[in-house]
ROKE-945208 format. One record per residue (C-alpha): chain; x, y, z; residue number from 1. Coordinates in steps of 0.02 Angstrom, whole numbers, plus 50000, padded with zeros to 5 digits. Layout:
BEGIN
+---+-------+-------+-------+-----+
| c |  east | north |    up |   k |
+---+-------+-------+-------+-----+
| A |     X |     Y |     Z | NUM |
...
+---+-------+-------+-------+-----+
***
This chain:
BEGIN
+---+-------+-------+-------+-----+
| c |  east | north |    up |   k |
+---+-------+-------+-------+-----+
| A | 47921 | 48270 | 50030 |   1 |
| A | 48066 | 48374 | 49964 |   2 |
| A | 48043 | 48556 | 49915 |   3 |
| A | 48160 | 48641 | 49791 |   4 |
| A | 48116 | 48806 | 49703 |   5 |
| A | 48198 | 48954 | 49625 |   6 |
| A | 48175 | 49113 | 49523 |   7 |
| A | 48269 | 49243 | 49422 |   8 |
| A | 48270 | 49424 | 49471 |   9 |
| A | 48356 | 49584 | 49415 |  10 |
| A | 48536 | 49530 | 49395 |  11 |
| A | 48529 | 49376 | 49504 |  12 |
| A | 48451 | 49201 | 49524 |  13 |
| A | 48400 | 49127 | 49689 |  14 |
| A | 48373 | 48944 | 49734 |  15 |
| A | 48298 | 48870 | 49893 |  16 |
| A | 48293 | 48690 | 49958 |  17 |
| A | 48231 | 48603 | 50111 |  18 |
| A | 48369 | 48527 | 50217 |  19 |
| A | 48283 | 48367 | 50279 |  20 |
| A | 48363 | 48197 | 50252 |  21 |
| A | 48219 | 48073 | 50269 |  22 |
| A | 48184 | 47892 | 50237 |  23 |
| A | 48006 | 47830 | 50247 |  24 |
| A | 47937 | 47896 | 50413 |  25 |
| A | 48108 | 47937 | 50487 |  26 |
| A | 48199 | 48103 | 50485 |  27 |
| A | 48388 | 48071 | 50493 |  28 |
| A | 48444 | 48250 | 50493 |  29 |
| A | 48378 | 48425 | 50467 |  30 |
| A | 48531 | 48515 | 50401 |  31 |
| A | 48569 | 48424 | 50237 |  32 |
| A | 48624 | 48555 | 50111 |  33 |
| A | 48545 | 48505 | 49942 |  34 |
| A | 48618 | 48655 | 49844 |  35 |
| A | 48792 | 48628 | 49776 |  36 |
| A | 48914 | 48754 | 49707 |  37 |
| A | 48959 | 48697 | 49529 |  38 |
| A | 49089 | 48835 | 49511 |  39 |
| A | 49108 | 49018 | 49560 |  40 |
| A | 48948 | 49072 | 49465 |  41 |
| A | 48838 | 48917 | 49461 |  42 |
| A | 48723 | 48827 | 49585 |  43 |
| A | 48637 | 48660 | 49566 |  44 |
| A | 48490 | 48620 | 49680 |  45 |
| A | 48430 | 48440 | 49675 |  46 |
| A | 48294 | 48331 | 49743 |  47 |
| A | 48269 | 48145 | 49732 |  48 |
| A | 48340 | 47984 | 49804 |  49 |
| A | 48480 | 48036 | 49920 |  50 |
| A | 48613 | 47919 | 49843 |  51 |
| A | 48568 | 47972 | 49666 |  52 |
| A | 48561 | 48156 | 49713 |  53 |
| A | 48732 | 48158 | 49795 |  54 |
| A | 48821 | 48049 | 49669 |  55 |
| A | 48751 | 48135 | 49515 |  56 |
| A | 48774 | 48313 | 49575 |  57 |
| A | 48953 | 48276 | 49624 |  58 |
| A | 48986 | 48193 | 49457 |  59 |
| A | 48922 | 48351 | 49367 |  60 |
| A | 49022 | 48464 | 49483 |  61 |
| A | 49187 | 48370 | 49447 |  62 |
| A | 49158 | 48365 | 49264 |  63 |
| A | 49120 | 48554 | 49254 |  64 |
| A | 49285 | 48581 | 49350 |  65 |
| A | 49378 | 48461 | 49233 |  66 |
| A | 49317 | 48556 | 49080 |  67 |
| A | 49378 | 48721 | 49152 |  68 |
| A | 49546 | 48643 | 49201 |  69 |
| A | 49572 | 48570 | 49026 |  70 |
| A | 49515 | 48717 | 48925 |  71 |
| A | 49554 | 48868 | 49038 |  72 |
| A | 49378 | 48937 | 49024 |  73 |
| A | 49218 | 48889 | 49121 |  74 |
| A | 49063 | 48819 | 49041 |  75 |
| A | 48923 | 48941 | 49022 |  76 |
| A | 48765 | 48906 | 49123 |  77 |
| A | 48676 | 48851 | 48965 |  78 |
| A | 48818 | 48730 | 48923 |  79 |
| A | 48822 | 48661 | 49098 |  80 |
| A | 48634 | 48636 | 49091 |  81 |
| A | 48643 | 48545 | 48923 |  82 |
| A | 48788 | 48435 | 48984 |  83 |
| A | 48686 | 48390 | 49139 |  84 |
| A | 48536 | 48348 | 49031 |  85 |
| A | 48646 | 48243 | 48914 |  86 |
| A | 48711 | 48142 | 49061 |  87 |
| A | 48537 | 48107 | 49126 |  88 |
| A | 48480 | 48059 | 48952 |  89 |
| A | 48627 | 47941 | 48931 |  90 |
| A | 48590 | 47857 | 49099 |  91 |
| A | 48404 | 47849 | 49065 |  92 |
| A | 48407 | 47680 | 48975 |  93 |
| A | 48553 | 47606 | 49070 |  94 |
| A | 48546 | 47651 | 49255 |  95 |
| A | 48432 | 47802 | 49275 |  96 |
| A | 48460 | 47930 | 49412 |  97 |
| A | 48302 | 47977 | 49513 |  98 |
| A | 48353 | 48160 | 49528 |  99 |
| A | 48269 | 48326 | 49480 | 100 |
| A | 48376 | 48481 | 49461 | 101 |
| A | 48363 | 48670 | 49460 | 102 |
| A | 48526 | 48742 | 49391 | 103 |
| A | 48556 | 48928 | 49418 | 104 |
| A | 48700 | 49033 | 49355 | 105 |
| A | 48763 | 49202 | 49302 | 106 |
| A | 48857 | 49240 | 49138 | 107 |
| A | 48933 | 49407 | 49095 | 108 |
| A | 48858 | 49405 | 48920 | 109 |
| A | 48683 | 49344 | 48961 | 110 |
| A | 48656 | 49381 | 49147 | 111 |
| A | 48565 | 49267 | 49266 | 112 |
| A | 48473 | 49109 | 49210 | 113 |
| A | 48380 | 48961 | 49285 | 114 |
| A | 48363 | 48790 | 49206 | 115 |
| A | 48239 | 48651 | 49252 | 116 |
| A | 48301 | 48474 | 49221 | 117 |
| A | 48197 | 48328 | 49277 | 118 |
| A | 48233 | 48144 | 49301 | 119 |
| A | 48185 | 48096 | 49123 | 120 |
| A | 48305 | 48227 | 49051 | 121 |
| A | 48185 | 48365 | 49009 | 122 |
| A | 48271 | 48537 | 48995 | 123 |
| A | 48183 | 48705 | 49004 | 124 |
| A | 48248 | 48879 | 49035 | 125 |
| A | 48129 | 48962 | 49159 | 126 |
| A | 48109 | 49120 | 49258 | 127 |
| A | 48035 | 49023 | 49406 | 128 |
| A | 48025 | 48834 | 49442 | 129 |
| A | 47997 | 48707 | 49578 | 130 |
| A | 48007 | 48523 | 49619 | 131 |
| A | 47928 | 48414 | 49755 | 132 |
| A | 47763 | 48424 | 49854 | 133 |
| A | 47809 | 48603 | 49901 | 134 |
| A | 47792 | 48652 | 49718 | 135 |
| A | 47601 | 48647 | 49737 | 136 |
| A | 47609 | 48798 | 49849 | 137 |
| A | 47771 | 48886 | 49791 | 138 |
| A | 47722 | 48885 | 49607 | 139 |
| A | 47551 | 48959 | 49644 | 140 |
| A | 47624 | 49094 | 49752 | 141 |
| A | 47756 | 49133 | 49620 | 142 |
| A | 47623 | 49143 | 49486 | 143 |
| A | 47532 | 49269 | 49593 | 144 |
| A | 47677 | 49376 | 49656 | 145 |
| A | 47825 | 49350 | 49536 | 146 |
| A | 47866 | 49484 | 49410 | 147 |
| A | 48017 | 49509 | 49296 | 148 |
| A | 48152 | 49619 | 49367 | 149 |
| A | 48123 | 49582 | 49550 | 150 |
| A | 48248 | 49654 | 49675 | 151 |
| A | 48337 | 49541 | 49796 | 152 |
| A | 48228 | 49605 | 49937 | 153 |
| A | 48068 | 49565 | 49840 | 154 |
| A | 48133 | 49394 | 49792 | 155 |
| A | 48180 | 49351 | 49970 | 156 |
| A | 48010 | 49411 | 50032 | 157 |
| A | 47925 | 49297 | 49901 | 158 |
| A | 48036 | 49153 | 49955 | 159 |
| A | 47985 | 49180 | 50137 | 160 |
| A | 47802 | 49181 | 50083 | 161 |
| A | 47831 | 49013 | 49996 | 162 |
| A | 47918 | 48936 | 50145 | 163 |
| A | 47781 | 48997 | 50266 | 164 |
| A | 47646 | 48923 | 50152 | 165 |
| A | 47736 | 48755 | 50135 | 166 |
| A | 47760 | 48744 | 50324 | 167 |
| A | 47578 | 48789 | 50359 | 168 |
| A | 47491 | 48688 | 50220 | 169 |
| A | 47599 | 48532 | 50191 | 170 |
| A | 47553 | 48391 | 50311 | 171 |
| A | 47736 | 48331 | 50324 | 172 |
| A | 47822 | 48498 | 50292 | 173 |
| A | 48012 | 48509 | 50309 | 174 |
| A | 48055 | 48628 | 50446 | 175 |
| A | 48217 | 48702 | 50379 | 176 |
| A | 48268 | 48782 | 50214 | 177 |
| A | 48432 | 48849 | 50142 | 178 |
| A | 48431 | 49000 | 50019 | 179 |
| A | 48576 | 49029 | 49899 | 180 |
| A | 48598 | 49166 | 49770 | 181 |
| A | 48707 | 49194 | 49617 | 182 |
| A | 48743 | 49360 | 49533 | 183 |
| A | 48889 | 49453 | 49456 | 184 |
| A | 48986 | 49437 | 49620 | 185 |
| A | 48971 | 49249 | 49619 | 186 |
| A | 48872 | 49108 | 49701 | 187 |
| A | 48850 | 49113 | 49891 | 188 |
| A | 48744 | 49058 | 50034 | 189 |
| A | 48615 | 49194 | 50074 | 190 |
| A | 48520 | 49131 | 50229 | 191 |
| A | 48445 | 48984 | 50319 | 192 |
| A | 48265 | 48976 | 50378 | 193 |
| A | 48263 | 48862 | 50527 | 194 |
| A | 48124 | 48809 | 50641 | 195 |
| A | 48212 | 48650 | 50703 | 196 |
| A | 48398 | 48636 | 50746 | 197 |
| A | 48491 | 48474 | 50754 | 198 |
| A | 48557 | 48443 | 50931 | 199 |
| A | 48699 | 48327 | 50972 | 200 |
| A | 48647 | 48167 | 51055 | 201 |
| A | 48678 | 48168 | 51246 | 202 |
| A | 48831 | 48070 | 51302 | 203 |
| A | 48822 | 47954 | 51451 | 204 |
+---+-------+-------+-------+-----+
***
């Protein structure tokens, strides 16, 4: 029941993910951050089996850092997306990862970009994309309201529309979402949208 979506605006890319860690009918936690910083100007949002998601995104993050350490320059967003796709393709016939990815980044030469990479190693550059059951609602809303060159305020308003629709229409909707943004100033956390907060267990 995961929901991951993102879009590209005027000089920035924004990605959103639910923060529920679930197994079958159980919710283990509601503050699981599924959007990782690859480097100072890249974000990777992932959905899928929790073990695969964490292991694979950390593997990509460390290899992107290793490339920069060895060569003195960071990978471009397109190069990072192609590397990620290549690793998924290599694993596909050995020990496949059940993970779907939206990779967002900002490059000085090309500006913001968003890449869709699914579990069978399909790679597409998009202006808007989504994974999970929430994509049924977020994609239709983005088709209706998205336009090229959106401002940050317009993009966040559209994100909030998507979150509201997911919460109200999806029978097992995740309550909390994290929003992160990447632009010329780097990748950063923008906001959380929380309707449920994890509370510590009472002690005897």
